[in-house]
C-alpha positions, 0 to 999 in steps of 0.5 A: 888285417893290413894285407893278406899273403897267400901260400900255395903248394904246387907239385914238383916234378923231379927230373928223371936224369937226376933220379939217383940223386932226387929219388925219394925214399918210400915214405908213408903218406906225402913227402914234404919235398914233393909239395914245396911252398911256392916262392915269390908269395909277395906279389906287391912291392912295399910302395904298392902295399903302402899305397893300397893301405893308404887308399883303403884306410878309414882313419886316414880318410877321416884325418884328410876330411878333418884337414879339409874342414879345418882349411875351409873353416880358416877360409870362412874366418878370414872373410870377417875382414871383407865388407858384407852386403845385406839385401832385404825385401818385403811384400805385404797385403793390407786388409780392412777390418771386414777381411777385404783386401785394400787396393795398395800392396806394401812393398819395400826393399833395402840394401845395407853395406857393412864393413867392420874396421876395428873390433878389438882384435876379435877377428885376429884372434878368431883367425889365429885360433882357426889357423892353430886348429888347422895346424893341429889337424894337419899334424895329426894327419901326418902322424897318422900317415907316419904311424900307418907307414911304419906299421905297414913297413914293419909287417911287410919286412917281417913277411919278406923275412918269413918268406926267406926263412921258408925258402931256406927251410925248403932248400934244406929239405931238398938238401937233407933228402939228397944226403939221406938218399946218398947215405941209404945208397951206401948201405944197400 
């Protein structure tokens, strides 16, 4: 679930000065107007809920990692335009036929520089493909954010609407109770 809302019941104290208006009729069991649902069940704003969901969403974290990976891959592909240097070293020992080491060891070192000036547009096509892949991954990440934002907003607004309806129903209970007490007092 995206987020949980808690509903709590709390004891309502009736003001003694209003005893003639608010005094409950004797009912079997608990009367509903003595334990109304608490108001302000939603303690977070929509922006806070969205920020919390975005920070905890595995799918968004995966999409963000894919975007970073695609950006790095594009950077790697662009390095094909740079010259490259290769440094090699070798060291060896020579042995005679009887297993004895010869006096002179063999050492060699080499440094090669390579710069490809033209490769038949292979680098350009590779960079364009990586750029296209990065754009596709960024679009997928934006769509995941948009979809999650829409879902959270819909759930949050539905929760606010439900809370308003519960508050209205609770007020109706108190109003109907007062009307019932007034009518009962008329017939006493």
